[in-house]
N, C-alpha and C positions, 0 to 999 in steps of 0.2 A: 556305153563304153565297155569294151571287153577288158577283163583284168586277168593277170597271170601270176601264179606263184611258182617259182622255180625250185625244183628239187634235183639233187645231184647224187647219184648212187656210186657205190664202189670206191669211195675214198678210204684212206688217203693214198694218192699215187704221186708220181713226180710232178705232174702238171697241176696238182691241187693248189699249190701256192700261187701260181700264175692266175688261176681261175679266181681265187680269193681276191687278189689284188685288182683284177679287172672288175669284179662285182662291187668292191669297195669304191672304185672310181665312178661307178654308175649308181651307187647307193641302193643296190639291190640286195635284199636280205634273203638269200637262198637257204634251203635246209639241205645239209649233207647227210647221207646215210653211209655209215662206215662198216667195213668188214673187219671183224675183230683181229683176225690174223694179220691184216695189213696195218692195223693200229699198233700191234705189238712190234712189227718189223719197221715201221716208219712213223713213229709218234710225232716227229717234229712238225710235219705239215698239218697234222691234226691240231697240235698245240697252236700253230700259227692261225688256223681258222678260228679256233676258240678265242684267241687273243683279239681277233678282229670283230668279235661279236656274233659269229655264226653258230647256229645250233647244229649239233651232230647227233643223229639218231642211230638206232641199232639196225644192222642189215645182216645179222647172224655172224658167226665166227668164221665159217669156211664157205659161205654162199652156196649151200646145197639146195636142191629141190625139196622143199619141206614135205611135200606129199609122199615122197619116197622114204621118209624116216618114220620110226616109231614115235609115239607121243613123247616118250622120255628123251629120245635123241633130239627131237625138235626143240624141246624146252632147254636142253643143255646147250644147243647152238645159241639160243637167245641169252641164256644166263652167262655163258662164257664171254660173249661179246659185251654183256653188261659189265662184267668185271673189268674188261679192257677199257671200256668207255669211262667207268668211274675212276680208274687209275689215271687216265689222261686228263680228265677234268680236275682231279686232285692235284696233279703235277702242274696244271695251268693256274691253280689257285683260284678257280672259278666255280661257284656253285652251279651244279647242273640244273638248268632251268625247267626242263621237261623231258619225260621219257617218251620217245617215239620209236615206232618199229615199221619197217617195210619188208615184206616177204621177197626173197630173191626170186627173180623171174615172175613176180606178182602171183606166185603159186600159193594162194591163201588156203586156209583150212579153218573150219569153225571151232574145233577144240582148242586150237592155238589162239584164235581170237578171244575165246572165253578166258584163257590163261592170261592174256595181255590185259583184259579188263580187270581181272582179279589182282593184278600187280600194279595197277594205277597208271598204266600207259594212257597217253592221250593221242589225238590225231590233229592234223591240220583242219581247221574249220572249213567244211565243205558245203555249208548251207546254201551257197550260191553256185555250186558246181552242179549243173543240170544237163550235162550231155546224156543222151539216151543210153549209150553203152555203160556209162558210169552208174546210172540209176538201175539199169537192168541187172548189172552184176551184183547188186546188193551192197555196194561199198558204203552207202550212207548208214547202214545198220551195223557196221563193223568198225573196230577201233584202229586197225592198222592203217597206215598212210598209203592210199592207192593213187591212181593216176587217171587223168582224163585226156591227156595228150602225150603220147610217147614219141619222142623225136626219132628213135630207132637208129641213132647214129652209131651204135655199137655194131651195126651190120657192115660198117665200112672196114672191111678186112681183105687181105690178099685172097684172090680167088672168088670173092663174092661179087655179085653183079650190081649191088646197091651203089649208087653214086650220091655225092653230096647234093647235086642238083635235084635229085628226087626228094631229098629231105626238105630242101627249101621250097620245092613245089608243094609238098604236103602242108608246110606251114602256111603258104599262101592260100591254099584251098580252105583250110580250116579257120584261119584268123583273119582272112584278108580282103583287101581291096583290089588285089591283083587278079588277073585272069578275065576271061570273057564272061558276059552276063549268064550264058548258059552254064558255064562251069560253076559260077557262084550259086546259081539256083540249085544245082545238083549237089554241091558239096558243103556250102556254107550254112551252118545252123543259125538260128536266131540268137544274136549275140548281146542284146540289150541286157545290162546288169548281170552278165554271165561271167563266172570265174573259171579258169582252167588251172588244174594242177599239172604242171609240165614235168616230164621226166627226161633228164639227160644224165650223162655219166662223167666221172673223172677217170678217163682211160688213157694211159700212155700209148696203147696200141692205136687208138683212134687219132691221137695227136700225130703219129707218124704218117697216117693216111691223109689227114686234113688238118694242117696247122691252124691252131686257134679256132677249132670248130665251135667251141663253146661261145666265143665272142660273136661269131657269124650267126649262130642260132639266135642268140639274144637280140642282135641287131635286126635280124630278119623278122622276128616277132614284133619288135617295136616299129619297124617300117610299115607293118600292116595295121598300125594304130592301137595295138594293145599296150597296156600299162602294167608294169610289174609292181606288185603290192607286197607289203610285209605279211608273212604268214601269222595267223592267230591260231591258238591251240585250245582245243576243247575236249571234254570227256564225251563219252558216248551219250547221244541224245541230249546233249547240253543245249 
């Protein structure tokens, strides 16, 4: 059986509450990664997610490419978002269960990974995440939360050539039972006891391009026989 853990970047936005309500109806415990600036501007939807039992992780304060910053600037991006996250959890009256971090654009760097380890951050348990690209990238030896399947729905923008059908076709190839035998042999990995960390986003711009894209993605993954599981959190090499 293929298993999936859902992660959602760039919260909170206007569609975050609708995503939370849908996931609650499906009993899917996704992990949200919040941009600190958006937390400060729109705390209510983050508070709502916390009240429904969702974990919110750190996605920096302004969503920069971390490789373009000095070490001090990169650390300040994380710490400023930490302050916003702590304030939201305090306002919600909920003890923050775990500290998680995801690099914007998945633009990781070793010195920041070392910083995260020193500050007690954890990661989603990736012991059963065995896609070749994930292992080759070294993600198993790092504490930040990475991705083994990127839905890439953020490419649905005016003027882009990406279509939603291309996203669902990609889901079918990787997860699924759909497609010709030749396509399956070419694209489908060995899925027995494999877990995928899926990346999607809470984006109002995507909502304008494809209404309820998040629901359609979840249902397409499930239609291919995958089961969403609750994330577990571990320290490095736990």
